[in-house]
C-alpha positions as a Markdown table, in Angstrom:
| # | Residue | x | y | z |
|---|---|---|---|---|
| 1 | Met | 130.8 | -54.8 | 111.3 |
| 2 | Lys | 132.4 | -52.8 | 108.6 |
| 3 | Thr | 129.1 | -51.7 | 107.2 |
| 4 | His | 127.9 | -50.6 | 110.7 |
| 5 | Tyr | 131.1 | -48.5 | 111.3 |
| 6 | Gly | 130.8 | -47.1 | 107.7 |
| 7 | Ala | 127.2 | -46.1 | 108.2 |
| 8 | Arg | 128.2 | -44.2 | 111.4 |
| 9 | Met | 131.0 | -42.5 | 109.5 |
| 10 | Thr | 128.7 | -41.5 | 106.7 |
| 11 | Arg | 126.1 | -40.1 | 109.1 |
| 12 | Ala | 128.7 | -38.3 | 111.1 |
| 13 | Ala | 130.1 | -36.7 | 107.8 |
| 14 | Leu | 126.6 | -35.8 | 106.6 |
| 15 | Leu | 125.3 | -34.3 | 109.8 |
| 16 | Pro | 127.2 | -30.9 | 109.5 |
| 17 | Ser | 126.2 | -30.7 | 105.8 |
| 18 | Ile | 122.5 | -31.3 | 106.6 |
| 19 | Leu | 122.6 | -28.7 | 109.4 |
| 20 | Ala | 124.3 | -26.2 | 107.1 |
| 21 | Leu | 121.7 | -26.9 | 104.4 |
| 22 | Gly | 118.9 | -26.5 | 106.9 |
| 23 | Leu | 120.4 | -23.2 | 108.1 |
| 24 | Val | 120.6 | -21.9 | 104.5 |
| 25 | Leu | 117.0 | -22.9 | 103.8 |
| 26 | Leu | 115.8 | -21.3 | 107.0 |
| 27 | Thr | 117.6 | -18.1 | 106.3 |
| 28 | Ala | 116.3 | -18.1 | 102.7 |
| 29 | Cys | 112.7 | -18.6 | 103.9 |
| 30 | Ala | 112.9 | -15.8 | 106.5 |
| 31 | Ser | 110.9 | -12.8 | 105.2 |
| 32 | Ala | 111.3 | -9.1 | 105.9 |
| 33 | Pro | 109.1 | -7.9 | 108.7 |
| 34 | Ala | 105.7 | -6.6 | 107.6 |
| 35 | Ala | 105.2 | -2.9 | 107.2 |
| 36 | Pro | 103.9 | -1.3 | 110.4 |
| 37 | Thr | 100.6 | -0.4 | 108.9 |
| 38 | Ala | 98.8 | -0.1 | 112.3 |
| 39 | Ser | 101.4 | 2.4 | 113.6 |
| 40 | Leu | 101.3 | 4.4 | 110.4 |
| 41 | Thr | 97.5 | 4.5 | 110.5 |
| 42 | Glu | 97.6 | 5.6 | 114.2 |
| 43 | Ala | 100.0 | 8.3 | 113.4 |
| 44 | Gln | 97.9 | 9.6 | 110.5 |
| 45 | Glu | 94.8 | 9.6 | 112.6 |
| 46 | Ala | 96.6 | 11.4 | 115.4 |
| 47 | Ile | 97.7 | 14.1 | 113.0 |
| 48 | Ala | 94.2 | 14.4 | 111.6 |
| 49 | Arg | 92.8 | 14.8 | 115.2 |
| 50 | Ala | 95.4 | 17.5 | 115.9 |
| 51 | Glu | 94.6 | 19.3 | 112.7 |
| 52 | Gln | 90.9 | 19.2 | 113.4 |
| 53 | Ser | 91.5 | 20.7 | 116.8 |
| 54 | Asp | 93.2 | 23.7 | 115.2 |
| 55 | Ala | 96.7 | 22.6 | 116.3 |
| 56 | Arg | 98.2 | 24.7 | 113.4 |
| 57 | Gln | 97.4 | 27.8 | 115.4 |
| 58 | His | 98.4 | 26.6 | 118.9 |
| 59 | Ala | 101.1 | 24.0 | 118.3 |
| 60 | Gly | 102.3 | 24.4 | 114.7 |
| 61 | Gly | 105.9 | 23.2 | 115.5 |
| 62 | Glu | 104.7 | 19.9 | 117.0 |
| 63 | Leu | 102.3 | 19.4 | 114.1 |
| 64 | Asp | 105.0 | 20.0 | 111.6 |
| 65 | Gln | 107.3 | 17.6 | 113.4 |
| 66 | Ala | 104.6 | 14.9 | 113.4 |
| 67 | Arg | 104.1 | 15.3 | 109.6 |
| 68 | Gln | 107.9 | 15.1 | 109.0 |
| 69 | Lys | 108.2 | 11.9 | 111.1 |
| 70 | Leu | 105.3 | 10.4 | 109.3 |
| 71 | Glu | 106.9 | 11.2 | 105.9 |
| 72 | Met | 110.2 | 9.7 | 107.1 |
| 73 | Ala | 108.4 | 6.6 | 108.3 |
| 74 | Glu | 106.8 | 6.2 | 104.9 |
| 75 | Gly | 110.2 | 6.6 | 103.3 |
| 76 | Ala | 111.6 | 3.9 | 105.6 |
| 77 | Val | 108.8 | 1.5 | 104.4 |
| 78 | Glu | 109.8 | 2.2 | 100.8 |
| 79 | Arg | 113.4 | 1.3 | 101.8 |
| 80 | Gln | 112.1 | -1.9 | 103.5 |
| 81 | Asp | 113.5 | -0.7 | 106.9 |
| 82 | Met | 110.4 | -1.7 | 108.9 |
| 83 | Val | 112.1 | -1.3 | 112.3 |
| 84 | Glu | 112.9 | 2.3 | 111.5 |
| 85 | Ala | 109.4 | 2.8 | 110.0 |
| 86 | Glu | 107.8 | 1.6 | 113.2 |
| 87 | Arg | 109.9 | 3.8 | 115.3 |
| 88 | Leu | 109.3 | 6.9 | 113.2 |
| 89 | Ala | 105.5 | 6.2 | 113.0 |
| 90 | Asn | 105.4 | 6.0 | 116.8 |
| 91 | Glu | 107.3 | 9.2 | 117.1 |
| 92 | Ala | 104.9 | 10.9 | 114.6 |
| 93 | Glu | 102.0 | 9.8 | 116.7 |
| 94 | Val | 103.5 | 11.1 | 119.9 |
| 95 | Ala | 104.3 | 14.5 | 118.3 |
| 96 | Ala | 100.7 | 14.7 | 117.0 |
| 97 | Glu | 99.4 | 13.9 | 120.5 |
| 98 | Leu | 101.6 | 16.5 | 122.0 |
| 99 | Ala | 100.3 | 19.0 | 119.4 |
| 100 | Leu | 96.7 | 18.1 | 120.4 |
| 101 | Ala | 97.5 | 18.3 | 124.1 |
| 102 | Arg | 99.1 | 21.8 | 123.7 |
| 103 | Thr | 96.2 | 22.9 | 121.6 |
| 104 | Glu | 93.7 | 21.7 | 124.2 |
| 105 | Ala | 95.7 | 23.4 | 127.0 |
| 106 | Ala | 95.8 | 26.7 | 125.0 |
| 107 | Lys | 92.0 | 26.5 | 124.5 |
| 108 | Ala | 91.4 | 25.8 | 128.1 |
| 109 | Ala | 93.6 | 28.7 | 129.1 |
| 110 | Glu | 91.6 | 31.0 | 126.8 |
| 111 | Val | 88.3 | 29.7 | 128.4 |
| 112 | Asn | 89.8 | 30.4 | 131.8 |
| 113 | Arg | 90.7 | 34.0 | 130.8 |
| 114 | Glu | 87.2 | 34.5 | 129.4 |
| 115 | Met | 85.7 | 33.3 | 132.7 |
| 116 | Glu | 88.0 | 35.6 | 134.7 |
| 117 | Arg | 87.0 | 38.6 | 132.6 |
| 118 | Ala | 83.3 | 37.7 | 133.0 |
| 119 | Ala | 83.7 | 37.4 | 136.8 |
| 120 | Glu | 85.5 | 40.7 | 136.9 |
| 121 | Ala | 82.7 | 42.3 | 134.9 |
| 122 | Leu | 80.1 | 40.8 | 137.1 |
| 123 | Thr | 82.0 | 42.0 | 140.2 |
| 124 | Glu | 82.2 | 45.5 | 138.8 |
| 125 | Glu | 78.5 | 45.5 | 138.0 |
| 126 | Met | 77.7 | 44.4 | 141.5 |
| 127 | Arg | 79.8 | 47.2 | 142.9 |
| 128 | Arg | 78.1 | 49.8 | 140.8 |
| 129 | Met | 74.7 | 48.5 | 141.8 |
| 130 | Gly | 75.7 | 48.8 | 145.5 |
| 131 | Glu | 76.8 | 52.3 | 145.0 |
| 132 | Gln | 73.5 | 53.3 | 143.4 |
| 133 | Gln | 71.5 | 52.2 | 146.4 |
């Protein structure tokens, strides 16, 4: 009976040590999160789309903000702060999309003004034709 009691005591004494060792190994094996490459790529592509749509002319502030956020995200990756990098990359993408949306709205407003001028010119021409008859 002594050996059975001694075995229980040994196991009871080893259990916390085994759990602590397991926790240390688990912590040591945990790796840093991967770089948010998909978010960074999406931000870069959104900035490129905004630039191609001439956002510099219509939404330069938003485009600059998108570029700054992307640079900050890349800096966070270098510092191994992947959570911050992900957040900044997402913010860069949103800023670029806003620049693109503002650019498209400005272009649509210009087309609208052009159509109004054309309609006014046509109305004026029709008025003149009516006066000549």
